[in-house]
N, C-alpha and C positions, 0 to 999 in steps of 0.2 A: 516516414520522414516528411513527405508532403501529404496534404490533406485535400479532399474535395469530394464531389459527388459524381464521379465518373459513371457513365452509363454503360451497361453491358448488354450483350445480345440476350434477348428474352426468348421465350418459347411461345410466341404468339401463333395463332392458327387454330383451325378447327379442332374440336375434341377428338375427332377420328384421327387426324394426322398426328396429334400429340401422343395418342395412345399407341399408334403404329410406331412412332419414333422411340417411345419408351420400350416397347416390346422388342424392337430391334436391338437395343442395348441389352435387354434381358437375354435374348437368344445368344449373344456373344458368350455369356457366362454359362448358359445351358450347354452349348457346344463343347466347352472345355471339359465337361463332365459327361460326354455322351456315352462312354463305355459303362460307367456306373448307372447312368439313367436307363440304358438299354437293359441292363440286368434287372433293375427295379421294375421296369415295364413288364418283363417276363414274369416276375414274381406276382405282379398285379393280375396278369392273366391266369396264373395258377390259382391265385386266391379266388378269382371269379368261378373257376371250375369247381373248386372245393365247396363254395357256397351253394352251387347248384346241387351237389351231391348230398348235402347235409340231411335232408329229410328222407332219403331213400332207404336207409336201413330200417327206419320206423315203418315205412310203407311195406317193405318186405315182411316185416314181422306181423303187421296187422292183416295184410291180405292172405298170407299163407297159413296163419294160425287161427285168427279170428274170423276170417272170411273164407270165401270159396276159391281163392286163387291158387294156382299151382306154384311150386317152388321154381325159381329160375334154373335153367339148364346148367349154369356154371357151377351150381352147388354139386351136381353130379360129377362134373370134371374134377372138383376138389375132393371128392370121396365123402361128401357130407350127407348124401341122400341115404336114408334108412327106412325100413319097412315099419319099424316100431313108432306109432304116432307120438308117444311121450318123448322118446329119444329124439325123434325128428324135431319136435317142438323145442326141446332143450338145445339142440344144435343150432336151430334157427335163432333162438334168443341169444345164444353165445355169439353167433356170427353177427347179429345186429348190434350187440353191445361192443364187440371188437371193432366192427366197421364204424360205429359212431365215435368210438374213442380215437381211431386212427384218423378220421376226417377232422374232428375238432382239434386233435393234437397237431395234425399237419397245418391247419389254419393258424394255430397259435405260433408254430415255428415260422410260417411265412410272414406273419405279422411282425414277429421279432426281427426278421431279416429286413422287412420293409422299414421298420422303425430305425433300425441301426443304419441302414443304407441311406435313408433320406437324411438323417441327422448328419452323417459324415459328408455326403455330397452337397447337401443343402448348406451346411455351415461353410464349406470350402467356397461355394459360389458367393455366399454373403461376404465373406472375408476378402474375396477378390474384388467385389464391387466396392466394399468399404476402403480397400487399399487404393483403388482408382479415385474415389471421392477424396480421400485424404491427399493424394498426389495433386488433384486439381485444386483443392483448397490452398495448398502450399504454393501453387502457381499463380493464384489470384493477384491482381495488382493491389498495392497498398491502399488505394482509395476504396476499393471494394471491401477490403477487410475493415476499413474504418466505418463503413456504412452498414455492414452486415453483423447482426448480433451473434457473438460467439455461441451462445446457447442454442440458437436456431441451427447453426452449422453442426454442433455436436449432436443435436437431435436427428439431423439428416444422416450423419455418419454412423451413429450407433443405434438409432431406432428405425428410421425409414429404410435403411439398407436391408433390414430383415424382411421386408416385403418381398424380396426376391425369393427367399425360402418359401414363403407362404404361397406365392404365385406358381412356382415350379412344382411344389408338392400338390397343390390343389389342381392345377391344370392337367398334370399327368396322372395322379392317383385317381381322381374322381371319374374322369371319362373312361380310363382304361380299366378300372376295377369296378366301380359301382354301375356305371352305364353298361359296361360289358356284362356285369352280372344280371342286370335287368333284362338285357337282350337275350342272354342264355336262358334265363328262367322263362321268358316269353316263349322261346322256341320249344323248350321241353314241355311246358305247360300246354302249348297249342297241340302238341302231339297226343296229349292225354285227353283234353277237352277244350275245344275252341271257345265255347260259350263262357265257361268259367275264366278262361284266359282273358277274354275281352273285359269281363267285369273286374278281374284282379289288376291287370296291367293298365286298364283304361283309366284308373285313378291317378296314374302318374302325370299325364299332360294337364289334367284338371288342376291337381295340386301345384304343379310347376307354374302354370299360367297365373293362378291367383297369387301365389307367393312372389313371383317375379314382379308383379305390380307393386307389392308392398316393399320389396327389397330396394326398389329405385330410390326410396327416401333415405336409404342409408348413405348414398353418395355424399350428400350435403352434410350429413352428421359426421361421416368419417373425415371429411375435409376440415370441418370446424374442430374436431377433436385434435387433429394434427397441429392446427394453428395454436390452440390453447396450450398443448404440451410444449411447443416451441417457445411460447411466450413465458411459460413457467420456468423453463430451463434458462432462458435469457435473463429473467429476473433474478434467479438464484445466482447465476454466474456473476452478474453485475454486483449484486449485493455483497457476495462473499469477497469480491475483489476490492470492495470499498468499505470494509468493516470500520476503519478508523473514522471515515467521514460520517457514517451512519451513527456511530456512537457519540461523536462530538456534537452532532446536530439533533440527537435524540430521535432519529428517524426510524428506529426499529419497529415501532408500532405502525407507522405508515406503511413500510414495506410489507409488514406482516398482513395488513389489511388488504393490500393489493394482491398478495399471494392468495389469501383466503377468497377474494372475489374471483380470481382465476380458477381456484379450485372449485368454487361453487358452479361456475360455468362448465367446468369439466364434468362435475357430478350430474348436472342437468343433461348434458349431452349423452353421458354414459347411460343415464336412466332411460332417455328416449330411445337410444340404440337398443338397450335390453328389451324394451317394450316391443319394438318392431321385430327384433329377432324371435321373441317368444310368440308373437302373433303369427309369424311365418310358420314356426313349428306347430302351433295350434291348428292352423288351417290344414297343414299337412296331415296331422294326427286325425282330425275330424274326417278328412277325405278318406283316409285309409280305413278308418273305423267304419264308415259307410260302406266302402268296398268289402270289408270283412263281413259285415252283416249281410250283404247281398250274396256273397259267396256261400255263407252258411245256409241262407234260405234256399237259394237255387241248388247248391250242391247237395243239401240234405234231401231235397225232393228227388234229385237224380240218383242218390244212393238208394233211397227207398224203392225207386222204380227199377233199380238194377242197371242203370245205364253207366254208372261208374262205381268203383269200389270205395270202401271206406278209407282205405289207405290212400287212394288218389285225393280224396277230399282233405285228408291230413296234410298231404304234400302241398296242396293249394294254400291251405292255412299257413303252413310254414313259409311258403314262398311269399305270401303276403307280408309276413313279418320281415323277411329279408328285403323285399321291395320297399317296405316302409323305412327300414334302416338306410337303404341305399338312396331313396329320395330325400330323406332327412339329411344324409351326408352331402348330397348334391346341393341342397338348399343352403346348408351351412357353409359349403365351399363357396357358393355364390356370394354370400354375405362377406366371407373372408376376402374373396377376390376384389369386391368393391372397395373394401377398406384398404386392401394391399395396393390397389391401383393408385390410391392417393399417395401412399408412401413411396411407391415406385416413381411417380410423377415428381415428387419432391427431391428424391435422390437423383433422378436424371436431369433435373434442372441444373444441378452442379455440373454434371458431365457435359450438358449442352451449352454451358456458358462459353462465350468467346474468351479465349485467353487474353489477359491484358497485354502481355508481351509475347510475341511469337518469334521464335528463332528461325532465321532463314534456312531453307533446306540445303543451301550450298554454303552455309556459314563455315568459316575457318578458324582455327585457334589464333589467339593473340600472338603476334610475332615480336618478341622482345629483341631489340638490337643489342649486339655484343660489343659494338664499337662506338656507339653514340650514347649520350645520356638519355634515359628513358623518363617518361612522364610528361611529354608535351601534350597539352589539351587545347583543342581549338573548337569554338563554337562558331558556326557559319550560318548567319541569318536564322537563328533558332527561334521559333515561336511555339508557344504552348498555351492551350486553353481548354477548360471543361465545356462540354456541350451546353449551349444555351446561356453562356456567360461571356463576359468580356475577357479577351485573352489576358492571361496572367503575365506572359512573356511575349514580347513583340520584336522580332527580328534582331536578336541578340548576336552581336559579333564580339568575340573575346578570344584572346590568345594568351595561354599561360605557359611560361617556359619551364623546362625540366628543373625540378628542385626549388621552384619559386613558391612562396607562400602568398595566397590571395585571401583577403578577408572580405566578407560580404555583410554589409550593414543596411539597414532600412527598416521601415515600419512593419509591424506584424501584418502578414497577409500580402506582402509586396511580391513574394515569389522566390525568396532566398532559398528555402528548403526545396521548393519545386526545381529550381535551377540545378542544385546538386543531385537531386533524385534522378535527373535525366541522365547523369553520367553512368551509373551502374545499371541503367535501363529499368528502373522501377516504373518509369513512364517513358513514352517515346514522344519526341517533339511532333507537333502537328505540321510544322514546316521546318526546313533547314536540316542540317546534319551536325553531328558531333564527331570529332576525330581524336584518337589517342595515338600519338606517335605516327601520325599520317594515316591511320587506319580508321575507316568508318566503323563506329561501334556496332552498327546494325549488321555489318558483314562478319562480325566475330561471334563465335559461340558464346552463350551466356556464361557458361561455367569459366571459360578462359578469361572473359572480360572481368567478371566479378572476382576472380582469384587475384587480379592485379589491382584491386581497390580495397582499402581498409576503411571502416567507418567507425567513429566513436560518437555516440549520441548523447543527448542530454540525460535520457533515462536509459542507461545501459541494460540490455537484456541479459539476465542471468538465469540459468536453468536450475531446477531443484536437483543438482548433482554436486559432487565434490568440487573443490576449488581447481584441482588439476584438470578435470574435464571441462570446467567452464573456460579456462584459459586456452586449452587445446581443443577448442570447439571446431576449428577448421578441419575439413575432411582429411587433410594430410595426416600422416602418422608422425607424431612427434615424440621424442623420448622424454622421460621425466627430467633429465638434466637440461634439455632445451627449454622446457616449460619453466623451470626454476631460474634459468639464465634470463629469460624474458621478464620474469617477475622481479628479479634483482635489478635489471636495467630500468624498470619502470618505477621502482621504489615500493613496490607492493610486497616484497619478500619479508620486510620487517614485521608488518602486522599479520601476514599469513602465518609466520612462525608462532605467533601468540594464540592462534585459534586452537581449540581443544585437540584437533588431530592434524594440525598443520594443513598440508595440501590435500589431505584426505578428508577434511572436514566437509560435511554435506551442508550446502547453503539452503536456507529457506526459499520459499516461493518468491521469485524476483529479487533474491538476495536480501530478504527482509531482516536478516540478522546482522547485516552490515550497514555501516554509515554510507552517506552519499559519496564521500571522498573515497572510501575503500572500494565501492562498486566501480567507480571510474578508474581506479588504479588497476583493477582486474580487467576492465575493458581495454585499457591502454596496454596491458601485458599481452592481451589477446591480439591486438593490432601489431605490436612489436614481433610477436612470434610469427604472424602471417608474413611479415616483411614485404608488403606490397609497395610498389613505387608510387602509387597515388593514395593520398589520405584525405578523407572527408571528416571534418569535425563540425558537427551540427549542434551548436550551443552547448559544448561539453561542460561548461562550468557555471551555466546560469542558475543552477539550483544549489550552488554551494556558497558557504560563507566565505569571507575574505581570506581567512587563514587557510582554510582547506583549498580554496581556489589557488592560492600561491603554491601549495604543495603539489596540486595536480598539474599546474602549468609547468612546473620544473620537469615533471615526467613527460608532459606533452612536447616540450622543446626537444627532449631526447628522441621522441618518436618522430617529430617532424624533420629531424636532420636528414639531409640528402633525399628528401621526398617532396614531390609536388603536392602541396597541401591547400585545400580550400576550407576556410573557416567561416561558419555562420555564427555571428555573435552580436550581442547587444551591449556588452561591457567593453569599455575602452581598454581595460587591463588585459583582456583576452586577445586583443588584436594588435598590441604594441609590437609583436615580433613579426608582423606581416610585412612583406615587401611592397605590396600594393593593397590599397583599400578601395573597394567598389561599392557605390551606393546603388541598391536596387529599389526602384520606385516607378510606379505607373508603367510597368511592363518594360522598362529600359534599364540599362546598366551604364553608370557614369563613374569615372575614376575621380576619387577625392585627393587633392594634391596638398592642401594646406592643413596644418594641425587644427586651426580654428574651424575650418569647414568640417573636418572629421569629427570634432568634439560636438559641434552643433547638431550634426545628423545623428550621432550616437544618442544624444540627449532626446532628440525627436522620436527616435525609434523606441526608447525606453518609455516615453510618455505617450506613445501611440500617435 
């Protein structure tokens, strides 16, 4: 209803404090899934152990059949030891193949469990975060909604919220599985041969250090990619909502050019990101290749000298491959974390916003008097202004009697819509207070306050749902008969009956399939059904032709009966039914008493 550039609490501060605050938010969602995450952590540990065991069946086979090693004692306990060399070799080959199958099969089952568990727990965390963002977006003040692109908000809700899944998966899986795997391999390998272990595992810090320096470039790229994506979504949302305007002015080519320019920026960022990612992996692969060559050289010499067995060398080579995979996974995870941090930052910016309107902790429900008329409204020295601007309203004193109709006139931008927006607390006064039936509206719960106020706007908001649901949009449960009775009272019933499915007809986006007058009649039906004692009409007929205006005004007069009504209007015909007419100008309110004065100020407001 009111417009402006209200300022909100930002998220200034050091990058460290910002990251800490973001991860505090993330931990809240992690803790909700702690049971599932604990089970997944256990699976990660199991997977690490299985990766360590992977090459040992091959080592057993090589050392006992092709080498001079003795079979392990546990084969005797299983009854697999035999004096026949060929039978003994066959038994060992069978044991090695079965062991290999069991280890790889177990790893596959564990990976399936991890994939399923992470998807289930991760999605639940993401949807919890998205639900909180959605709730916060709905609590934003109207001014913030006016200045924030819807496409950007949608990108934060549906895109950036997934960063929580990436972070949780990466932070828990990578350290607990891959780093644990490297540590376990390092321990087992050290027991076999310390020298080869230093060569094999020593490649890890070298690859990590070089790659980490390269990965830092991804922070800026990830941030720029998020910005471009939001700009593209905002452009598409704005363009699709203004198709008639674009077609009338032949602007399709221009908007297409803007979209392609944004897409080109996105392609450039994606290409640079891919280049950095591939460079990181290349550095890692070259480092591991060098380590593998060194292990082959040194290990081969030690095998020839009899210091280690051929099976031990095979184990080291297998471990090198596993270490390479783990390091690559760690580096990939680091890349994902950097990109996800940008998304988490953007998602948490919504959660960290100061709410435009805060309900008092000791707020009470609105108390409706049973013995006296309701709907008395009192403005006591009310002032309001946007930061850095001249006050829009300055010490307004106004008393409206129950059932009285007040019309507000004045030039555009004078503060008429702002004044009525203060009543349902879309904004709060910077000074002064507002009372309804003697109760300070700041002392009331928002839900009870707003349940006693109906609003009909110049552009009625209609949902892409059927007519019945659009009229019964109030959270209260209304019967079909009550909805139809409200439509009959407003005069909307006649045209609703002619719709293809009557009250079950699904309306287009913003009621695109209806005329302006029909939209208003549905909005009036909605207000009649709500039956609130206070009614706000914010230029409800300014977009209608004279004939339609007369029809809508007949319905409005029924709606206004026995209600305290505030009308914001520029047309003289709209305010003829008002008991009092107030001029809002230069931050003050003055009552107009003569018809000539009223007509003159109406003319001025229309002409600016």
